[in-house]
C-alpha positions in Angstrom: 47.3 24.3 -11.0 47.4 20.4 -11.4 44.6 18.6 -13.2 43.0 16.9 -10.2 42.9 20.3 -8.3 41.4 22.2 -11.1 38.6 19.3 -11.5 38.0 19.0 -7.8 37.5 23.0 -7.6 35.1 22.6 -10.7 33.1 19.8 -9.0 32.6 21.6 -5.9 30.5 24.3 -7.9 28.0 21.8 -8.8 25.5 22.4 -5.8 25.7 26.3 -6.1 25.3 26.1 -9.8 22.2 24.0 -9.5 20.6 26.4 -7.1 21.6 29.6 -9.3 20.0 27.8 -12.2 17.0 27.0 -10.1 16.5 30.5 -9.1 16.8 31.6 -12.6 14.1 29.0 -13.7 16.4 27.1 -16.0 15.2 23.4 -15.1 17.3 21.7 -17.7 20.7 23.1 -16.1 19.4 22.6 -12.7 18.8 19.1 -13.1 22.1 18.7 -15.1 24.2 20.3 -12.0 22.3 18.3 -9.4 22.9 15.0 -11.3 26.6 16.1 -11.6 26.6 16.6 -7.6 24.9 13.4 -6.9 27.3 11.3 -9.2 30.3 13.0 -7.5 28.9 12.2 -4.0 28.4 8.4 -4.9 31.6 8.1 -6.5 33.5 9.5 -3.5 31.4 7.9 -1.0 32.9 4.5 -2.8 36.3 5.6 -3.4 36.8 7.1 0.0 35.8 4.2 1.9 36.6 1.0 0.0 38.4 1.9 -3.1 38.4 -0.8 -5.4 40.7 1.0 -7.9 43.3 1.5 -5.2 45.8 -0.7 -7.1 45.8 1.7 -10.2 44.1 5.0 -9.0 44.0 7.0 -5.7 41.9 10.2 -5.1 43.9 13.4 -4.8 45.4 14.3 -1.5 42.8 15.8 0.8 39.9 14.9 -1.5 38.5 12.3 1.0 39.0 14.5 3.9 37.0 17.4 2.5 34.3 14.9 1.2 34.1 13.7 4.7 33.9 17.3 6.2 31.1 18.2 3.4 29.0 15.1 4.6 29.2 16.4 8.2 27.5 19.6 7.3 
């Protein structure tokens, strides 16, 4: 599996992991995974709309489409 695909699969686990840790009462991990999800959303909202790094870096194929679909839900 390509590195980008592996990272993307891991990043999609952030919200469910935050929910699981919240249910278990693990505040520290709940805060960690919630922060990871927020940072991912902020980053993708920038690079998927007006990528300031476009000359040197592009998101993996399909990343922005999946991010847009997630935002509609």
